[in-house]
C-alpha positions in Angstrom: -33.7 -22.6 4.1 -30.9 -20.5 5.5 -28.7 -18.5 3.1 -25.2 -17.6 3.9 -23.7 -14.4 2.7 -20.0 -13.8 2.6 -18.7 -10.2 2.3 -15.1 -9.8 1.1 -13.2 -6.5 1.2 -10.3 -6.2 -1.1 -8.7 -3.2 0.5 -5.8 -2.6 2.9 -7.1 0.8 3.8 -5.0 2.9 1.4 -8.2 4.1 -0.3 -9.5 5.3 3.1 -6.5 7.7 3.5 -7.1 11.3 2.6 -5.9 12.3 -0.8 -3.1 14.2 0.8 -1.9 11.1 2.7 -2.4 9.0 -0.5 0.2 11.2 -2.2 2.6 10.9 0.7 5.4 8.4 0.1 5.9 8.1 3.8 2.3 7.5 4.7 1.7 4.9 2.0 5.0 3.2 2.8 4.1 3.0 6.5 0.7 1.5 5.6 2.4 -1.1 3.3 4.9 -1.9 6.0 2.0 -2.9 8.3 -0.3 -4.5 5.7 2.4 -6.3 3.7 0.1 -6.5 0.7 -1.9 -4.3 -1.7 -5.1 -5.0 -3.7 -5.1 -4.7 -7.4 -8.4 -2.9 -7.0 -6.8 -0.2 -4.8 -4.2 0.3 -7.5 -6.4 0.3 -10.6 -9.2 2.3 -9.2 -7.2 5.2 -7.7 -4.6 7.0 -9.8 -3.1 8.8 -6.8 -2.4 5.5 -4.9 -1.1 3.9 -8.2 1.3 6.8 -8.7 2.5 6.7 -5.1 3.1 3.0 -5.1 4.9 3.2 -8.4 7.1 6.0 -7.0 7.9 3.7 -4.0 8.8 0.8 -6.2 10.9 3.0 -8.6 12.8 4.4 -5.7 13.4 0.8 -4.4 11.7 1.5 -1.1 9.6 -1.6 -1.5 9.3 -4.6 -3.7 5.8 -5.7 -5.0 5.4 -9.2 -6.2 2.2 -11.1 -7.4 0.3 -12.8 -4.7 -3.0 -14.6 -4.7 -5.5 -12.6 -6.7 -6.4 -9.8 -6.1 -3.5 -9.3 -3.8 0.1 -8.4 -4.5 2.7 -9.0 -1.7 4.7 -6.0 -0.6 8.1 -6.1 1.1 9.4 -2.8 2.4 13.2 -2.8 1.8 15.9 -1.6 4.2 15.9 1.6 2.2 12.2 2.0 2.8 12.6 1.5 6.5 15.4 4.1 6.5 13.2 6.5 4.6 10.4 6.1 7.2 12.9 6.6 10.1 14.5 9.7 8.5 11.2 11.4 8.1 10.3 10.6 11.7 13.5 12.2 12.9 12.9 15.3 10.8 9.4 15.8 12.1 
């Protein structure tokens, strides 16, 4: 009898960023722009990521809406795109 094993990963990679980058509004916003979703596990298991995502939402740089569990959908707003661009120009 052959057994099948399925391995699921519920991460967009935010948890693989260094702590410094996890604290960076720009870095997390850039990651969310590319991924377009975030896992509830990333948010609940990492206070740094949770605080950064909350800051992004509070500043209206992105909108997070419930998706199919364990995912939430993320839409980076025009303000969020402008924020990313302003930081690039300053660098």
